[in-house]
N, CA, C and O atoms as CSV, one atom per row, in Angstrom:
chain,resi,resn,atom,element,x,y,z
A,1,MET,N,N,32.542,-2.086,67.055
A,1,MET,CA,C,32.191,-3.375,66.470
A,1,MET,C,C,31.799,-3.171,65.013
A,1,MET,O,O,30.867,-2.425,64.713
A,2,GLU,N,N,32.504,-3.827,64.123
A,2,GLU,CA,C,32.255,-3.696,62.690
A,2,GLU,C,C,31.286,-4.783,62.237
A,2,GLU,O,O,31.458,-5.957,62.566
A,3,THR,N,N,30.262,-4.380,61.477
A,3,THR,CA,C,29.318,-5.353,60.948
A,3,THR,C,C,29.681,-5.676,59.506
A,3,THR,O,O,30.329,-4.879,58.828
A,4,LYS,N,N,29.264,-6.843,59.044
A,4,LYS,CA,C,29.547,-7.238,57.665
A,4,LYS,C,C,28.634,-6.467,56.723
A,4,LYS,O,O,27.418,-6.432,56.917
A,5,LYS,N,N,29.226,-5.843,55.693
A,5,LYS,CA,C,28.456,-5.069,54.746
A,5,LYS,C,C,27.991,-5.956,53.602
A,5,LYS,O,O,28.766,-6.741,53.056
A,6,ARG,N,N,26.713,-5.824,53.244
A,6,ARG,CA,C,26.167,-6.587,52.124
A,6,ARG,C,C,26.615,-5.964,50.819
A,6,ARG,O,O,26.568,-4.744,50.659
A,7,ILE,N,N,27.049,-6.794,49.887
A,7,ILE,CA,C,27.397,-6.331,48.551
A,7,ILE,C,C,26.477,-7.051,47.580
A,7,ILE,O,O,26.428,-8.280,47.556
A,8,ILE,N,N,25.739,-6.275,46.771
A,8,ILE,CA,C,24.710,-6.809,45.883
A,8,ILE,C,C,24.959,-6.303,44.472
A,8,ILE,O,O,25.467,-5.197,44.285
A,9,THR,N,N,24.602,-7.116,43.473
A,9,THR,CA,C,24.701,-6.711,42.072
A,9,THR,C,C,23.297,-6.550,41.504
A,9,THR,O,O,22.420,-7.381,41.738
A,10,GLY,N,N,23.097,-5.459,40.748
A,10,GLY,CA,C,21.785,-5.201,40.166
A,10,GLY,C,C,21.891,-4.352,38.914
A,10,GLY,O,O,22.988,-4.044,38.448
A,11,THR,N,N,20.735,-3.975,38.373
A,11,THR,CA,C,20.657,-3.188,37.149
A,11,THR,C,C,20.020,-1.834,37.443
A,11,THR,O,O,19.031,-1.755,38.172
A,12,VAL,N,N,20.585,-0.773,36.876
A,12,VAL,CA,C,20.060,0.574,37.070
A,12,VAL,C,C,18.792,0.732,36.228
A,12,VAL,O,O,18.804,0.476,35.024
A,13,VAL,N,N,17.688,1.160,36.877
A,13,VAL,CA,C,16.434,1.374,36.156
A,13,VAL,C,C,16.068,2.850,36.071
A,13,VAL,O,O,15.207,3.219,35.273
A,14,SER,N,N,16.707,3.711,36.881
A,14,SER,CA,C,16.424,5.146,36.829
A,14,SER,C,C,17.620,5.924,37.355
A,14,SER,O,O,18.270,5.520,38.320
A,15,ASN,N,N,17.901,7.064,36.692
A,15,ASN,CA,C,18.935,7.971,37.192
A,15,ASN,C,C,18.449,9.417,37.094
A,15,ASN,O,O,19.249,10.329,36.886
A,16,ALA,N,N,17.159,9.624,37.241
A,16,ALA,CA,C,16.558,10.946,37.074
A,16,ALA,C,C,16.797,11.858,38.271
A,16,ALA,O,O,16.730,13.079,38.130
A,17,MET,N,N,17.071,11.298,39.442
A,17,MET,CA,C,17.271,12.114,40.638
A,17,MET,C,C,18.716,12.606,40.724
A,17,MET,O,O,19.603,12.076,40.054
A,18,ASP,N,N,18.941,13.617,41.550
A,18,ASP,CA,C,20.272,14.171,41.736
A,18,ASP,C,C,21.043,13.334,42.764
A,18,ASP,O,O,20.612,13.214,43.911
A,19,LYS,N,N,22.173,12.758,42.363
A,19,LYS,CA,C,23.048,11.931,43.200
A,19,LYS,C,C,22.373,10.651,43.693
A,19,LYS,O,O,22.838,10.050,44.661
A,20,THR,N,N,21.295,10.227,43.054
A,20,THR,CA,C,20.585,9.013,43.448
A,20,THR,C,C,20.200,8.217,42.201
A,20,THR,O,O,19.743,8.781,41.207
A,21,ILE,N,N,20.392,6.898,42.269
A,21,ILE,CA,C,19.923,6.006,41.205
A,21,ILE,C,C,19.015,4.960,41.833
A,21,ILE,O,O,19.077,4.716,43.038
A,22,VAL,N,N,18.177,4.349,41.020
A,22,VAL,CA,C,17.326,3.254,41.483
A,22,VAL,C,C,17.857,1.975,40.841
A,22,VAL,O,O,17.987,1.886,39.620
A,23,VAL,N,N,18.162,0.987,41.683
A,23,VAL,CA,C,18.751,-0.269,41.220
A,23,VAL,C,C,17.785,-1.407,41.506
A,23,VAL,O,O,17.288,-1.549,42.623
A,24,LYS,N,N,17.521,-2.222,40.475
A,24,LYS,CA,C,16.637,-3.385,40.598
A,24,LYS,C,C,17.507,-4.620,40.815
A,24,LYS,O,O,18.360,-4.941,39.987
A,25,VAL,N,N,17.286,-5.302,41.925
A,25,VAL,CA,C,18.046,-6.510,42.268
A,25,VAL,C,C,17.096,-7.693,42.169
A,25,VAL,O,O,16.074,-7.737,42.854
A,26,GLU,N,N,17.439,-8.653,41.314
A,26,GLU,CA,C,16.592,-9.818,41.100
A,26,GLU,C,C,17.105,-11.000,41.925
A,26,GLU,O,O,18.312,-11.188,42.084
A,27,ARG,N,N,16.166,-11.790,42.444
A,27,ARG,CA,C,16.505,-12.923,43.300
A,27,ARG,C,C,15.742,-14.148,42.792
A,27,ARG,O,O,14.541,-14.070,42.534
A,28,VAL,N,N,16.430,-15.262,42.652
A,28,VAL,CA,C,15.815,-16.506,42.192
A,28,VAL,C,C,15.906,-17.520,43.334
A,28,VAL,O,O,16.977,-17.731,43.904
A,29,PHE,N,N,14.777,-18.142,43.660
A,29,PHE,CA,C,14.760,-19.120,44.747
A,29,PHE,C,C,13.711,-20.182,44.477
A,29,PHE,O,O,12.823,-19.984,43.647
A,30,ARG,N,N,13.805,-21.298,45.162
A,30,ARG,CA,C,12.842,-22.382,45.039
A,30,ARG,C,C,11.814,-22.261,46.159
A,30,ARG,O,O,12.172,-22.112,47.327
A,31,HIS,N,N,10.524,-22.328,45.792
A,31,HIS,CA,C,9.456,-22.219,46.776
A,31,HIS,C,C,9.539,-23.403,47.743
A,31,HIS,O,O,9.669,-24.546,47.304
A,32,PRO,N,N,9.464,-23.142,49.058
A,32,PRO,CA,C,9.654,-24.230,50.019
A,32,PRO,C,C,8.600,-25.340,49.955
A,32,PRO,O,O,8.915,-26.503,50.206
A,33,ARG,N,N,7.363,-24.994,49.624
A,33,ARG,CA,C,6.324,-26.016,49.611
A,33,ARG,C,C,6.085,-26.603,48.228
A,33,ARG,O,O,5.955,-27.819,48.085
A,34,PHE,N,N,6.025,-25.751,47.208
A,34,PHE,CA,C,5.643,-26.209,45.881
A,34,PHE,C,C,6.828,-26.520,44.978
A,34,PHE,O,O,6.642,-26.984,43.853
A,35,GLU,N,N,8.043,-26.270,45.455
A,35,GLU,CA,C,9.277,-26.594,44.724
A,35,GLU,C,C,9.381,-25.902,43.369
A,35,GLU,O,O,10.172,-26.319,42.523
A,36,LYS,N,N,8.598,-24.858,43.154
A,36,LYS,CA,C,8.651,-24.121,41.892
A,36,LYS,C,C,9.752,-23.059,41.986
A,36,LYS,O,O,9.936,-22.434,43.030
A,37,VAL,N,N,10.467,-22.868,40.903
A,37,VAL,CA,C,11.492,-21.827,40.883
A,37,VAL,C,C,10.804,-20.479,40.732
A,37,VAL,O,O,10.090,-20.245,39.757
A,38,MET,N,N,11.019,-19.600,41.692
A,38,MET,CA,C,10.361,-18.304,41.719
A,38,MET,C,C,11.398,-17.218,41.464
A,38,MET,O,O,12.575,-17.375,41.789
A,39,ARG,N,N,10.943,-16.118,40.878
A,39,ARG,CA,C,11.805,-14.985,40.582
A,39,ARG,C,C,11.142,-13.738,41.150
A,39,ARG,O,O,9.993,-13.440,40.825
A,40,THR,N,N,11.858,-13.015,41.992
A,40,THR,CA,C,11.326,-11.798,42.577
A,40,THR,C,C,12.396,-10.711,42.529
A,40,THR,O,O,13.574,-11.005,42.322
A,41,PHE,N,N,11.994,-9.477,42.718
A,41,PHE,CA,C,12.962,-8.393,42.684
A,41,PHE,C,C,12.634,-7.344,43.733
A,41,PHE,O,O,11.523,-7.276,44.258
A,42,LYS,N,N,13.646,-6.523,44.021
A,42,LYS,CA,C,13.486,-5.414,44.948
A,42,LYS,C,C,14.236,-4.226,44.378
A,42,LYS,O,O,15.291,-4.383,43.763
A,43,LYS,N,N,13.683,-3.028,44.585
A,43,LYS,CA,C,14.338,-1.817,44.094
A,43,LYS,C,C,14.956,-1.066,45.272
A,43,LYS,O,O,14.313,-0.867,46.303
A,44,TYR,N,N,16.199,-0.659,45.105
A,44,TYR,CA,C,16.914,0.097,46.121
A,44,TYR,C,C,17.242,1.485,45.586
A,44,TYR,O,O,17.614,1.631,44.421
A,45,LYS,N,N,17.106,2.504,46.432
A,45,LYS,CA,C,17.618,3.829,46.097
A,45,LYS,C,C,19.074,3.844,46.545
A,45,LYS,O,O,19.384,3.539,47.696
A,46,VAL,N,N,19.961,4.201,45.623
A,46,VAL,CA,C,21.401,4.088,45.853
A,46,VAL,C,C,22.058,5.450,45.673
A,46,VAL,O,O,21.735,6.187,44.742
A,47,HIS,N,N,22.983,5.775,46.571
A,47,HIS,CA,C,23.712,7.049,46.503
A,47,HIS,C,C,24.810,6.938,45.442
A,47,HIS,O,O,25.679,6.070,45.524
A,48,ASP,N,N,24.760,7.828,44.448
A,48,ASP,CA,C,25.750,7.888,43.364
A,48,ASP,C,C,26.310,9.304,43.360
A,48,ASP,O,O,25.769,10.187,42.694
A,49,GLU,N,N,27.392,9.522,44.100
A,49,GLU,CA,C,27.942,10.863,44.326
A,49,GLU,C,C,28.315,11.575,43.037
A,49,GLU,O,O,28.008,12.757,42.881
A,50,ASN,N,N,28.973,10.882,42.107
A,50,ASN,CA,C,29.486,11.520,40.898
A,50,ASN,C,C,28.562,11.375,39.693
A,50,ASN,O,O,28.848,11.942,38.638
A,51,GLY,N,N,27.480,10.644,39.817
A,51,GLY,CA,C,26.523,10.482,38.726
A,51,GLY,C,C,27.078,9.713,37.546
A,51,GLY,O,O,26.823,10.078,36.398
A,52,ILE,N,N,27.843,8.638,37.807
A,52,ILE,CA,C,28.493,7.896,36.720
A,52,ILE,C,C,27.630,6.777,36.145
A,52,ILE,O,O,27.864,6.347,35.016
A,53,ALA,N,N,26.639,6.295,36.893
A,53,ALA,CA,C,25.821,5.169,36.436
A,53,ALA,C,C,24.718,5.653,35.502
A,53,ALA,O,O,24.087,6.680,35.753
A,54,LYS,N,N,24.490,4.911,34.428
A,54,LYS,CA,C,23.434,5.213,33.462
A,54,LYS,C,C,22.395,4.091,33.482
A,54,LYS,O,O,22.662,3.004,33.995
A,55,VAL,N,N,21.222,4.353,32.927
A,55,VAL,CA,C,20.151,3.358,32.880
A,55,VAL,C,C,20.624,2.148,32.071
A,55,VAL,O,O,21.148,2.298,30.967
A,56,GLY,N,N,20.434,0.947,32.632
A,56,GLY,CA,C,20.822,-0.278,31.960
A,56,GLY,C,C,22.162,-0.827,32.406
A,56,GLY,O,O,22.488,-1.969,32.083
A,57,ASP,N,N,22.951,-0.051,33.139
A,57,ASP,CA,C,24.259,-0.515,33.621
A,57,ASP,C,C,24.091,-1.551,34.711
A,57,ASP,O,O,23.160,-1.477,35.512
A,58,LYS,N,N,25.007,-2.531,34.739
A,58,LYS,CA,C,25.107,-3.464,35.860
A,58,LYS,C,C,26.009,-2.803,36.890
A,58,LYS,O,O,27.110,-2.359,36.563
A,59,VAL,N,N,25.547,-2.737,38.135
A,59,VAL,CA,C,26.312,-2.068,39.177
A,59,VAL,C,C,26.436,-2.946,40.410
A,59,VAL,O,O,25.637,-3.856,40.632
A,60,GLU,N,N,27.457,-2.652,41.210
A,60,GLU,CA,C,27.674,-3.332,42.477
A,60,GLU,C,C,27.434,-2.305,43.570
A,60,GLU,O,O,28.050,-1.239,43.573
A,61,ILE,N,N,26.534,-2.624,44.505
A,61,ILE,CA,C,26.181,-1.693,45.568
A,61,ILE,C,C,26.467,-2.327,46.924
A,61,ILE,O,O,26.508,-3.551,47.047
A,62,SER,N,N,26.664,-1.490,47.940
A,62,SER,CA,C,26.899,-2.019,49.276
A,62,SER,C,C,26.120,-1.201,50.300
A,62,SER,O,O,25.765,-0.046,50.065
A,63,GLN,N,N,25.868,-1.831,51.432
A,63,GLN,CA,C,25.084,-1.213,52.484
A,63,GLN,C,C,25.975,-0.309,53.335
A,63,GLN,O,O,27.095,-0.675,53.691
A,64,VAL,N,N,25.455,0.879,53.653
A,64,VAL,CA,C,26.169,1.840,54.507
A,64,VAL,C,C,25.188,2.402,55.527
A,64,VAL,O,O,24.034,1.978,55.590
A,65,ARG,N,N,25.652,3.353,56.321
A,65,ARG,CA,C,24.756,4.003,57.285
A,65,ARG,C,C,23.682,4.768,56.507
A,65,ARG,O,O,23.925,5.138,55.358
A,66,PRO,N,N,22.518,5.017,57.084
A,66,PRO,CA,C,21.464,5.726,56.368
A,66,PRO,C,C,21.907,7.111,55.909
A,66,PRO,O,O,22.455,7.892,56.688
A,67,ILE,N,N,21.661,7.404,54.629
A,67,ILE,CA,C,22.003,8.696,54.056
A,67,ILE,C,C,20.779,9.604,54.075
A,67,ILE,O,O,20.900,10.813,54.272
A,68,SER,N,N,19.610,9.022,53.870
A,68,SER,CA,C,18.352,9.768,53.955
A,68,SER,C,C,17.278,8.804,54.443
A,68,SER,O,O,17.591,7.707,54.906
A,69,LYS,N,N,16.033,9.200,54.342
A,69,LYS,CA,C,14.934,8.361,54.838
A,69,LYS,C,C,14.870,7.003,54.147
A,69,LYS,O,O,14.617,5.987,54.794
A,70,THR,N,N,15.101,6.981,52.829
A,70,THR,CA,C,14.967,5.731,52.077
A,70,THR,C,C,16.273,5.249,51.459
A,70,THR,O,O,16.281,4.226,50.774
A,71,LYS,N,N,17.372,5.955,51.681
A,71,LYS,CA,C,18.637,5.635,51.015
A,71,LYS,C,C,19.660,5.129,52.026
A,71,LYS,O,O,20.102,5.876,52.900
A,72,TYR,N,N,20.044,3.824,51.899
A,72,TYR,CA,C,21.030,3.244,52.802
A,72,TYR,C,C,22.033,2.364,52.045
A,72,TYR,O,O,22.709,1.525,52.640
A,73,MET,N,N,22.118,2.570,50.721
A,73,MET,CA,C,23.065,1.843,49.877
A,73,MET,C,C,23.909,2.859,49.127
A,73,MET,O,O,23.465,3.977,48.867
A,74,THR,N,N,25.133,2.464,48.780
A,74,THR,CA,C,25.990,3.335,47.992
A,74,THR,C,C,26.594,2.548,46.842
A,74,THR,O,O,26.743,1.329,46.925
A,75,LEU,N,N,26.941,3.248,45.769
A,75,LEU,CA,C,27.483,2.631,44.565
A,75,LEU,C,C,28.958,2.291,44.792
A,75,LEU,O,O,29.748,3.158,45.166
A,76,ASN,N,N,29.324,1.025,44.566
A,76,ASN,CA,C,30.730,0.619,44.637
A,76,ASN,C,C,31.410,0.814,43.300
A,76,ASN,O,O,32.420,1.512,43.200
A,77,ARG,N,N,30.841,0.181,42.250
A,77,ARG,CA,C,31.446,0.285,40.926
A,77,ARG,C,C,30.424,-0.126,39.880
A,77,ARG,O,O,29.438,-0.802,40.170
A,78,VAL,N,N,30.694,0.308,38.647
A,78,VAL,CA,C,29.898,-0.130,37.507
A,78,VAL,C,C,30.598,-1.354,36.942
A,78,VAL,O,O,31.782,-1.294,36.612
A,79,VAL,N,N,29.881,-2.458,36.829
A,79,VAL,CA,C,30.477,-3.727,36.384
A,79,VAL,C,C,30.638,-3.729,34.880
A,79,VAL,O,O,31.121,-4.708,34.312
């Protein structure tokens, strides 16, 4: 049974680790009660096998099987 893979776009904030980058994904939504537009973000550790992404790049990432304890996303392409 194949599950649908999430594809997310974000910005690289760190590439100091070996074969791993940190990607910040920002989300904008309207608060259900107060109707205020809210902005929040989440950071993902992403597997970058060839080390092609640099800090500040826009990247497209997708969900895969767990690679390590905190890494379950992989780099699709640099936008």
